[in-house]
N, C-alpha and C positions, 0 to 999 in steps of 0.2 A: 750522847757522846761522852766518853769518859775523859778524864784529865789528860792522859797521854795522847789521845787522838787530837786534842786541841794544841798540845805543845809541839808535836812533830811538824805540822805545817809551818809554825812560827820558826822553828829551828831551820827548816829547809829554806825559808825565805831569808833569814839572817845569813845563812851560809851563802846563798846566792848573792846577796847584796855585798857581802865581804869580797867574794870573787870578782864581782863587777867593779868594786872600788879599786881593786888591784890593777885594773885595766885603764883607769882614768888618770891621765897624765896631768902635770901642773898646767900645761897649756889648755887642756880640756877644762880644768877647774876655772881658769880665767874666762874661757868662752862661756861656760855654764853660768857663772856669776853675771857676765855681761848680758847674756840672753834673758836672764831672770831679774834684770835690774829693777823692774817695777815690783817684784815680789820679795826682794831681799833688801832690807834697809841698809843704807850706806854704812852705818856704824857696825853692822853685823857681818859684813863681808870679810873683814880682816880676821875675825875669829873662826870663820869657816875655812880653815887652812888645810884640811884633809878631805878626801872624798867621803870618808865615813861621817865626818862632822856635817858635811853638806847634805848627804843622804838623810841623816838624822833630822836636820832642819827641815828638809822637804817633807819628811814624814810628819813632823809636828804641824806643819802647815797643811797637811792632808793633800799635798800635791803628788805624793807617792804613797801607795798602800800595798800590802801583800797581794790583794786581788785586783789591783789597779795600777799597772805600770805604764799605762798608755801615755801619760804626760811625759814621762822620762824617755820612753821610746821615741816619741815625736820630737823631743828636744835633741836626742842623738841623731835622728834622721836629718833634722835641719842643720846640724853641725857636720853632717857627712861622716858619720861614725858607724859604718855598716857592721863592724865587728861587735860593737856594743848593742846595736839593734838586734843582731842575730842572737846574742846571748839572752836578751829579753824574750825574743820569740821562742827560743828553745825552752826557757824557764816556764813560760805560759803554757806551752804545749805539754810539757812534762807534768805541770801542776794539774792541768785539765784531765790528763790520763789518770793521774793518781786519784783525783776526786771521783772519776767514773768508776775506777776499780774499787775504791773504798765504799762507794754508795751502791755499787752494782747497777749503775745506770749507763753502762757502756752502750754506745750506739754503733759500734763497729763489730764485725765478726772477726774471726781469727786471721783472715787474710787482709784486714783493714778496710773492708767494704762497709759503707754506711748502711745500717738497717733502718727501715721505717716501721 
């Protein structure tokens, strides 16, 4: 895999996380911090004052990773945030398709039927 093929997925992930952060409100931030009370030290919560800072912190703690957004999706589901869950579902679906196209491992035919 050349350097560019490693960079593109990271850029797409960062672009997605940026768009996701735009949809996270201040109230959402308070709810996320409360839900993750046991994962975020009390003194750290104040410095996580934007969605991007919070996402970055969750990445540092390995709670969110480019190939593993399940924790974040489950958190949004428990917060009753279907729009945010849908964004993650779409990102995961698009990422899987891109990987299949890139590697030539597509398991679907042109009509979208699964091949065995």
